[in-house]
LOTI-766635 format. One record per residue (C-alpha): residue number from 1; y, z, x. Coordinates in nm, 3 decimals, decimal comma. Example, Ala and Ser with C-alpha at 12.3 -4.5 7.8 and 13.67 -1.06 7.14 Angstrom:
BEGIN
[r 1 [-0,450 0,780 1,230]],
[r 2 [-0,106 0,714 1,367]],
This chain:
BEGIN
[r 1 [-0,432 -0,913 -1,305]],
[r 2 [-0,666 -1,050 -1,565]],
[r 3 [-0,606 -1,419 -1,498]],
[r 4 [-0,692 -1,642 -1,211]],
[r 5 [-0,418 -1,867 -1,075]],
[r 6 [-0,473 -2,190 -0,890]],
[r 7 [-0,221 -2,229 -0,615]],
[r 8 [-0,065 -2,553 -0,501]],
[r 9 [0,172 -2,559 -0,208]],
[r 10 [0,461 -2,554 -0,456]],
[r 11 [0,309 -2,259 -0,636]],
[r 12 [0,286 -2,065 -0,314]],
[r 13 [0,653 -2,130 -0,244]],
[r 14 [0,763 -2,025 -0,592]],
[r 15 [0,582 -1,692 -0,582]],
[r 16 [0,593 -1,600 -0,215]],
[r 17 [0,791 -1,284 -0,278]],
[r 18 [0,574 -1,140 -0,551]],
[r 19 [0,349 -0,914 -0,352]],
[r 20 [0,546 -0,746 -0,076]],
[r 21 [0,312 -0,530 0,129]],
[r 22 [0,454 -0,195 0,226]],
[r 23 [0,437 -0,240 0,597]],
[r 24 [0,799 -0,192 0,681]],
[r 25 [0,911 -0,520 0,525]],
[r 26 [1,250 -0,524 0,355]],
[r 27 [1,375 -0,511 0,002]],
[r 28 [1,713 -0,567 -0,157]],
[r 29 [1,921 -0,495 -0,464]],
[r 30 [2,240 -0,322 -0,569]],
[r 31 [2,365 0,023 -0,658]],
[r 32 [2,406 0,142 -1,016]],
[r 33 [2,720 0,326 -1,114]],
[r 34 [2,591 0,464 -1,441]],
[r 35 [2,280 0,642 -1,319]],
[r 36 [2,212 0,987 -1,461]],
[r 37 [2,356 1,292 -1,287]],
[r 38 [2,118 1,457 -1,046]],
[r 39 [2,031 1,824 -1,104]],
[r 40 [2,058 1,931 -0,742]],
[r 41 [2,129 2,302 -0,766]],
[r 42 [2,440 2,286 -0,548]],
[r 43 [2,767 2,111 -0,478]],
[r 44 [2,735 1,740 -0,409]],
[r 45 [2,973 1,695 -0,119]],
[r 46 [2,985 1,630 0,255]],
[r 47 [2,815 1,386 0,487]],
[r 48 [2,448 1,290 0,501]],
[r 49 [2,246 1,032 0,693]],
[r 50 [2,004 0,799 0,515]],
[r 51 [1,737 0,623 0,721]],
[r 52 [1,530 0,318 0,623]],
[r 53 [1,247 0,138 0,794]],
[r 54 [1,309 -0,218 0,915]],
[r 55 [1,528 -0,319 0,621]],
[r 56 [1,867 -0,402 0,766]],
[r 57 [1,784 -0,754 0,882]],
[r 58 [1,765 -0,910 0,537]],
[r 59 [1,906 -0,647 0,303]],
[r 60 [2,228 -0,515 0,449]],
[r 61 [2,429 -0,601 0,138]],
[r 62 [2,196 -0,412 -0,094]],
[r 63 [2,211 -0,086 0,095]],
[r 64 [2,583 -0,104 0,159]],
[r 65 [2,632 -0,154 -0,216]],
[r 66 [2,400 0,137 -0,290]],
[r 67 [2,593 0,368 -0,059]],
[r 68 [2,929 0,256 -0,200]],
[r 69 [2,812 0,319 -0,557]],
[r 70 [2,693 0,671 -0,473]],
[r 71 [3,012 0,763 -0,289]],
[r 72 [3,220 0,634 -0,581]],
[r 73 [3,013 0,836 -0,826]],
[r 74 [3,046 1,149 -0,611]],
[r 75 [3,391 1,162 -0,449]],
[r 76 [3,394 1,367 -0,131]],
[r 77 [3,053 1,243 -0,013]],
[r 78 [2,982 1,019 0,283]],
[r 79 [2,647 0,850 0,339]],
[r 80 [2,574 0,705 0,681]],
[r 81 [2,301 0,444 0,657]],
[r 82 [2,084 0,382 0,963]],
[r 83 [1,786 0,150 0,994]],
[r 84 [1,501 0,176 1,243]],
[r 85 [1,273 -0,105 1,363]],
[r 86 [0,915 -0,117 1,240]],
[r 87 [0,753 -0,069 1,580]],
[r 88 [0,684 0,294 1,660]],
[r 89 [0,853 0,418 1,343]],
[r 90 [0,611 0,701 1,270]],
[r 91 [0,620 0,822 1,630]],
[r 92 [1,000 0,828 1,614]],
[r 93 [0,987 1,030 1,292]],
[r 94 [0,770 1,292 1,460]],
[r 95 [0,989 1,300 1,770]],
[r 96 [1,310 1,333 1,567]],
[r 97 [1,158 1,609 1,354]],
[r 98 [1,043 1,802 1,661]],
[r 99 [1,389 1,772 1,816]],
[r 100 [1,565 1,873 1,495]],
[r 101 [1,724 1,530 1,459]],
[r 102 [1,555 1,405 1,142]],
[r 103 [1,807 1,238 0,905]],
[r 104 [1,884 1,400 0,571]],
[r 105 [1,705 1,137 0,359]],
[r 106 [1,427 0,929 0,509]],
[r 107 [1,216 0,633 0,396]],
[r 108 [0,843 0,689 0,464]],
[r 109 [0,492 0,667 0,323]],
[r 110 [0,251 0,950 0,231]],
[r 111 [0,072 0,973 0,568]],
[r 112 [0,390 1,028 0,769]],
[r 113 [0,526 1,258 0,499]],
[r 114 [0,218 1,477 0,505]],
[r 115 [0,240 1,518 0,883]],
[r 116 [0,604 1,629 0,864]],
[r 117 [0,543 1,843 0,556]],
[r 118 [0,265 2,024 0,740]],
[r 119 [0,516 2,103 1,015]],
[r 120 [0,757 2,250 0,760]],
[r 121 [1,013 1,974 0,806]],
[r 122 [1,035 1,834 0,453]],
[r 123 [1,173 1,975 0,130]],
[r 124 [0,905 2,074 -0,120]],
[r 125 [1,034 1,884 -0,422]],
[r 126 [0,781 2,038 -0,660]],
[r 127 [0,916 2,382 -0,575]],
[r 128 [1,283 2,298 -0,528]],
[r 129 [1,324 2,036 -0,803]],
[r 130 [1,026 2,078 -1,043]],
[r 131 [1,191 1,887 -1,328]],
[r 132 [1,185 1,571 -1,116]],
[r 133 [0,813 1,515 -1,175]],
[r 134 [0,866 1,375 -1,525]],
[r 135 [1,084 1,097 -1,383]],
[r 136 [0,802 0,928 -1,189]],
[r 137 [0,462 0,775 -1,258]],
[r 138 [0,185 1,036 -1,229]],
[r 139 [-0,007 0,835 -0,968]],
[r 140 [0,305 0,801 -0,752]],
[r 141 [0,393 1,170 -0,779]],
[r 142 [0,033 1,265 -0,700]],
[r 143 [0,039 1,049 -0,388]],
[r 144 [0,323 1,261 -0,249]],
[r 145 [0,151 1,587 -0,345]],
[r 146 [-0,049 1,736 -0,060]],
[r 147 [-0,289 2,002 -0,179]],
[r 148 [-0,360 2,117 0,175]],
[r 149 [0,012 2,169 0,250]],
[r 150 [0,092 2,465 0,024]],
[r 151 [0,016 2,245 -0,276]],
[r 152 [0,363 2,094 -0,265]],
[r 153 [0,512 1,754 -0,342]],
[r 154 [0,722 1,632 -0,051]],
[r 155 [0,911 1,325 -0,159]],
[r 156 [1,071 1,129 -0,441]],
[r 157 [0,852 0,822 -0,512]],
[r 158 [1,040 0,497 -0,452]],
[r 159 [0,865 0,161 -0,477]],
[r 160 [0,507 0,050 -0,527]],
[r 161 [0,289 -0,254 -0,474]],
[r 162 [-0,066 -0,372 -0,508]],
[r 163 [-0,202 -0,686 -0,347]],
[r 164 [-0,388 -0,972 -0,515]],
[r 165 [-0,710 -1,137 -0,403]],
[r 166 [-0,712 -1,491 -0,263]],
[r 167 [-1,017 -1,715 -0,298]],
[r 168 [-1,083 -2,049 -0,130]],
[r 169 [-1,220 -2,245 -0,425]],
[r 170 [-1,311 -2,541 -0,204]],
[r 171 [-1,560 -2,315 -0,025]],
[r 172 [-1,689 -2,182 -0,356]],
[r 173 [-1,772 -2,537 -0,467]],
[r 174 [-1,915 -2,632 -0,129]],
[r 175 [-2,138 -2,325 -0,112]],
[r 176 [-2,283 -2,329 -0,464]],
[r 177 [-2,049 -2,086 -0,639]],
[r 178 [-1,848 -2,134 -0,957]],
[r 179 [-1,472 -2,118 -0,880]],
[r 180 [-1,414 -2,030 -1,245]],
[r 181 [-1,627 -1,718 -1,207]],
[r 182 [-1,449 -1,532 -0,930]],
[r 183 [-1,571 -1,180 -0,847]],
[r 184 [-1,381 -0,880 -0,986]],
[r 185 [-1,595 -0,593 -0,854]],
[r 186 [-1,746 -0,526 -0,513]],
[r 187 [-2,095 -0,568 -0,652]],
[r 188 [-2,005 -0,916 -0,779]],
[r 189 [-1,836 -0,989 -0,447]],
[r 190 [-2,144 -0,897 -0,243]],
[r 191 [-2,376 -1,091 -0,474]],
[r 192 [-2,162 -1,403 -0,439]],
[r 193 [-2,124 -1,342 -0,065]],
[r 194 [-2,503 -1,358 -0,034]],
[r 195 [-2,507 -1,698 -0,207]],
[r 196 [-2,229 -1,828 0,017]],
[r 197 [-2,415 -1,703 0,323]],
[r 198 [-2,742 -1,864 0,214]],
[r 199 [-2,585 -2,203 0,152]],
[r 200 [-2,313 -2,214 0,417]],
[r 201 [-2,378 -1,939 0,669]],
[r 202 [-2,516 -2,187 0,921]],
[r 203 [-2,180 -2,366 0,907]],
[r 204 [-1,988 -2,055 1,007]],
[r 205 [-1,866 -1,982 0,654]],
[r 206 [-1,871 -1,633 0,502]],
[r 207 [-1,712 -1,451 0,209]],
[r 208 [-1,596 -1,130 0,378]],
[r 209 [-1,400 -1,116 0,702]],
[r 210 [-1,380 -0,755 0,815]],
[r 211 [-1,530 -0,409 0,776]],
[r 212 [-1,434 -0,177 0,491]],
[r 213 [-1,136 0,057 0,524]],
[r 214 [-1,091 0,401 0,375]],
[r 215 [-0,926 0,243 0,068]],
[r 216 [-1,236 0,027 0,020]],
[r 217 [-1,450 0,338 -0,013]],
[r 218 [-1,219 0,469 -0,284]],
[r 219 [-1,223 0,141 -0,473]],
[r 220 [-1,602 0,123 -0,442]],
[r 221 [-1,641 0,466 -0,602]],
[r 222 [-1,689 0,710 -0,315]],
[r 223 [-1,524 1,050 -0,337]],
[r 224 [-1,288 1,050 -0,041]],
[r 225 [-1,199 1,422 -0,024]],
[r 226 [-1,287 1,752 -0,191]],
[r 227 [-1,079 1,877 -0,484]],
[r 228 [-0,854 2,083 -0,255]],
[r 229 [-0,783 1,791 -0,024]],
[r 230 [-0,899 1,987 0,278]],
[r 231 [-1,222 1,803 0,369]],
[r 232 [-1,331 1,441 0,373]],
[r 233 [-1,641 1,359 0,165]],
[r 234 [-1,676 0,980 0,171]],
[r 235 [-2,028 1,014 0,317]],
[r 236 [-2,160 1,058 -0,038]],
[r 237 [-2,410 0,832 -0,213]],
[r 238 [-2,148 0,573 -0,310]],
[r 239 [-2,009 0,560 0,041]],
[r 240 [-2,355 0,509 0,188]],
[r 241 [-2,432 0,241 -0,071]],
[r 242 [-2,121 0,050 0,037]],
[r 243 [-2,223 0,051 0,403]],
[r 244 [-2,574 -0,057 0,307]],
[r 245 [-2,430 -0,359 0,124]],
[r 246 [-2,251 -0,454 0,445]],
[r 247 [-2,572 -0,400 0,643]],
[r 248 [-2,765 -0,628 0,410]],
[r 249 [-2,495 -0,891 0,429]],
[r 250 [-2,492 -0,875 0,808]],
[r 251 [-2,869 -0,916 0,829]],
[r 252 [-2,840 -1,222 0,606]],
[r 253 [-2,577 -1,377 0,835]],
[r 254 [-2,313 -1,323 0,568]],
[r 255 [-2,100 -1,114 0,796]],
[r 256 [-2,043 -1,227 1,152]],
[r 257 [-2,055 -1,019 1,469]],
[r 258 [-1,696 -1,124 1,539]],
[r 259 [-1,597 -0,963 1,210]],
[r 260 [-1,719 -0,624 1,332]],
[r 261 [-1,402 -0,595 1,539]],
[r 262 [-1,172 -0,805 1,322]],
[r 263 [-0,848 -0,653 1,201]],
[r 264 [-0,632 -0,777 0,916]],
[r 265 [-0,478 -1,050 1,130]],
[r 266 [-0,817 -1,183 1,233]],
[r 267 [-0,934 -1,186 0,874]],
[r 268 [-0,628 -1,388 0,772]],
[r 269 [-0,680 -1,633 1,058]],
[r 270 [-1,038 -1,696 0,943]],
[r 271 [-0,921 -1,760 0,589]],
[r 272 [-0,653 -2,003 0,705]],
[r 273 [-0,905 -2,191 0,914]],
[r 274 [-1,121 -2,250 0,606]],
[r 275 [-1,408 -2,025 0,717]],
[r 276 [-1,360 -1,738 0,474]],
[r 277 [-1,400 -1,728 0,097]],
[r 278 [-1,205 -1,411 0,008]],
[r 279 [-0,893 -1,248 0,141]],
[r 280 [-0,710 -0,939 0,009]],
[r 281 [-0,349 -1,050 0,038]],
[r 282 [0,023 -0,990 0,007]],
[r 283 [0,344 -1,190 -0,020]],
[r 284 [0,326 -1,256 0,352]],
[r 285 [-0,012 -1,418 0,296]],
[r 286 [0,134 -1,653 0,037]],
[r 287 [0,425 -1,774 0,247]],
[r 288 [0,212 -1,788 0,561]],
[r 289 [-0,052 -2,003 0,390]],
[r 290 [0,212 -2,249 0,282]],
[r 291 [0,358 -2,276 0,631]],
[r 292 [0,048 -2,264 0,848]],
[r 293 [-0,246 -2,367 0,628]],
[r 294 [-0,119 -2,602 0,355]],
[r 295 [-0,460 -2,765 0,313]],
[r 296 [-0,620 -2,430 0,236]],
[r 297 [-0,325 -2,331 0,015]],
[r 298 [-0,393 -2,627 -0,215]],
[r 299 [-0,738 -2,493 -0,302]],
[r 300 [-0,653 -2,125 -0,325]],
[r 301 [-0,700 -1,931 -0,648]],
[r 302 [-0,555 -1,587 -0,697]],
[r 303 [-0,710 -1,303 -0,894]],
[r 304 [-0,712 -0,926 -0,927]],
[r 305 [-0,777 -0,692 -0,639]],
[r 306 [-1,151 -0,637 -0,599]],
[r 307 [-1,242 -0,287 -0,722]],
[r 308 [-1,524 -0,098 -0,892]],
[r 309 [-1,282 0,182 -0,979]],
[r 310 [-0,902 0,169 -0,995]],
[r 311 [-0,734 -0,085 -0,765]],
[r 312 [-0,543 0,036 -0,463]],
[r 313 [-0,165 0,045 -0,440]],
[r 314 [0,085 0,130 -0,171]],
[r 315 [0,379 0,367 -0,204]],
[r 316 [0,704 0,418 -0,019]],
[r 317 [0,906 0,733 -0,086]],
[r 318 [1,229 0,906 0,005]],
[r 319 [1,192 1,250 0,159]],
[r 320 [1,459 1,513 0,215]],
[r 321 [1,495 1,704 0,541]],
[r 322 [1,430 2,069 0,460]],
[r 323 [1,690 2,167 0,720]],
[r 324 [1,965 1,938 0,594]],
[r 325 [2,313 2,092 0,607]],
[r 326 [2,391 1,925 0,274]],
[r 327 [2,068 1,960 0,078]],
[r 328 [2,230 1,913 -0,262]],
[r 329 [2,387 1,585 -0,153]],
[r 330 [2,066 1,466 0,011]],
[r 331 [1,867 1,541 -0,305]],
[r 332 [2,129 1,372 -0,522]],
[r 333 [2,119 1,058 -0,310]],
[r 334 [1,739 1,043 -0,302]],
[r 335 [1,732 1,078 -0,681]],
[r 336 [2,009 0,820 -0,718]],
[r 337 [1,817 0,560 -0,515]],
[r 338 [1,498 0,629 -0,710]],
[r 339 [1,643 0,657 -1,061]],
[r 340 [1,532 0,399 -1,324]],
[r 341 [1,844 0,182 -1,301]],
[r 342 [1,836 0,150 -0,925]],
[r 343 [1,459 0,114 -0,911]],
[r 344 [1,480 -0,173 -1,158]],
[r 345 [1,754 -0,345 -0,956]],
[r 346 [1,546 -0,290 -0,646]],
[r 347 [1,234 -0,435 -0,805]],
[r 348 [1,407 -0,749 -0,929]],
[r 349 [1,559 -0,826 -0,591]],
[r 350 [1,255 -0,736 -0,384]],
[r 351 [0,961 -0,829 -0,607]],
[r 352 [0,817 -0,481 -0,576]],
[r 353 [0,741 -0,238 -0,859]],
[r 354 [0,925 0,075 -0,969]],
[r 355 [0,769 0,420 -0,966]],
[r 356 [1,013 0,553 -1,227]],
[r 357 [0,866 0,655 -1,561]],
[r 358 [0,880 0,382 -1,826]],
[r 359 [1,017 0,110 -1,599]],
[r 360 [0,696 -0,094 -1,603]],
[r 361 [0,735 -0,119 -1,982]],
[r 362 [1,054 -0,320 -1,940]],
[r 363 [1,022 -0,681 -2,071]],
[r 364 [1,078 -0,801 -1,715]],
[r 365 [0,730 -0,671 -1,637]],
[r 366 [0,561 -0,736 -1,972]],
[r 367 [0,685 -1,078 -2,093]],
[r 368 [0,537 -1,389 -1,937]],
[r 369 [0,796 -1,666 -1,893]],
[r 370 [0,527 -1,931 -1,823]],
[r 371 [0,631 -1,971 -1,459]],
[r 372 [0,401 -1,885 -1,170]],
[r 373 [0,639 -1,610 -1,072]],
[r 374 [0,661 -1,468 -1,422]],
[r 375 [0,287 -1,479 -1,479]],
[r 376 [0,211 -1,306 -1,153]],
[r 377 [0,481 -1,046 -1,200]],
[r 378 [0,339 -0,947 -1,540]],
[r 379 [-0,021 -0,940 -1,420]],
[r 380 [0,063 -0,752 -1,100]],
[r 381 [0,272 -0,497 -1,293]],
[r 382 [-0,024 -0,443 -1,523]],
[r 383 [-0,241 -0,382 -1,217]],
[r 384 [0,012 -0,137 -1,071]],
[r 385 [-0,007 0,065 -1,390]],
[r 386 [-0,380 0,110 -1,335]],
[r 387 [-0,370 0,163 -0,960]],
[r 388 [-0,422 0,460 -0,730]],
[r 389 [-0,296 0,527 -0,379]],
[r 390 [-0,645 0,550 -0,231]],
[r 391 [-0,548 0,616 0,131]],
[r 392 [-0,565 0,997 0,176]],
[r 393 [-0,246 1,110 0,354]],
[r 394 [-0,462 1,331 0,576]],
[r 395 [-0,657 1,031 0,705]],
[r 396 [-0,507 0,933 1,040]],
[r 397 [-0,391 0,573 1,061]],
[r 398 [-0,491 0,560 1,426]],
[r 399 [-0,781 0,780 1,532]],
[r 400 [-0,966 0,815 1,199]],
[r 401 [-0,931 0,445 1,119]],
[r 402 [-1,068 0,335 1,456]],
[r 403 [-1,355 0,581 1,446]],
[r 404 [-1,460 0,479 1,095]],
[r 405 [-1,469 0,114 1,198]],
[r 406 [-1,673 0,195 1,510]],
[r 407 [-1,928 0,400 1,318]],
[r 408 [-1,979 0,133 1,052]],
[r 409 [-2,017 -0,134 1,320]],
[r 410 [-2,292 0,074 1,482]],
[r 411 [-2,473 0,090 1,148]],
[r 412 [-2,456 -0,287 1,103]],
[r 413 [-2,587 -0,341 1,455]],
[r 414 [-2,885 -0,114 1,381]],
[r 415 [-2,780 0,156 1,625]],
[r 416 [-2,762 0,418 1,350]],
[r 417 [-2,820 0,454 0,978]],
[r 418 [-2,557 0,411 0,711]],
[r 419 [-2,579 0,782 0,628]],
[r 420 [-2,546 0,893 0,990]],
[r 421 [-2,256 0,658 1,051]],
[r 422 [-2,059 0,809 0,766]],
[r 423 [-2,167 1,162 0,851]],
[r 424 [-2,025 1,110 1,200]],
[r 425 [-1,705 0,952 1,069]],
[r 426 [-1,651 1,237 0,821]],
[r 427 [-1,721 1,501 1,087]],
[r 428 [-1,475 1,338 1,324]],
[r 429 [-1,200 1,327 1,061]],
[r 430 [-1,268 1,683 0,943]],
[r 431 [-1,273 1,821 1,297]],
[r 432 [-0,937 1,658 1,367]],
[r 433 [-0,797 1,789 1,041]],
[r 434 [-0,914 2,144 1,117]],
[r 435 [-0,726 2,142 1,449]],
[r 436 [-0,392 2,062 1,289]],
């Protein structure tokens, strides 16, 4: 997004759905009957099971319509739709795969897909359906391509999103910063964070609320993995420079000790309480601000995701069980759900963004209708087109994440150097990866 938007409570309400984070939240839409025929290499017939992640609660009608449209298009097929709760979803996927009970078509992100692909559970789309690549955005296709798993691509990209930045302009004014000159890069962010700390640190106000994540290193400019995707490398000069910026901020009281252990929820709580200047957000943030922090919402401005390189985006995909008894039907359904017509319907209902080639060029994503929603949709779509899925699928969302945070915290507390902290974090992640 190239513009900055000032949010009133009404503005938050109007655009609350524009930035759905891919954390198992739902989407909705309707099936298309005139989608292109899928080249599946077999007879499209028989019964398959399609599994989604925490979507049934608000989007039952969409998926029932989608299933009906597919079955009408392909007489003799039956699609059983099942939905699983968000809690423990990835563990259930692994358990089902190990027991041979994985559904034919499954909704999941790159990390879970890589784990199952490594176990030989998922269909290698690049090998089995190579012509499919041209139907999806290169960045989305690349995110489902795992170089360390036989170099294959293990899913059909589905929907995308990238979050905006939220800034408390009241704090900017109070702490000597210009709310019309919001930071766009991490270097600008740290420079302004130092000013905020100098002028307001004694009042418990800071710019940044938690430690960097693996995506932060990618957006700062660190090289996360080697070219083969087999080893982590974010302990390079850029990675060390990022940790040193956090160290300097911490020494200047611009980053609190409480923030060393803060997770995303704690960061959001600090922003809502008026103690934090910047928050990377999502649609949940918008609606939550309106409901729980209306005073803060009135002074919030929204801008592009902070990045020195390409901004981060999130991806959800549909994978096909390699052991499906009706592979042709499973492939056809996955391609049907992710074709341009259905992706567009999906995007309009859910306020997410399509991964299908050319869809972001649709006027819906390029023409500003002068409403908050329209402006943000156009700007966010523009950002999606420039974004990268920075989270390496091989980076564990549990053990590697926790260890990285612990090592960086040690560096800020002076118990180790920035270089050693990242060396240890990289060694830990590489050792775990080597044991797989």
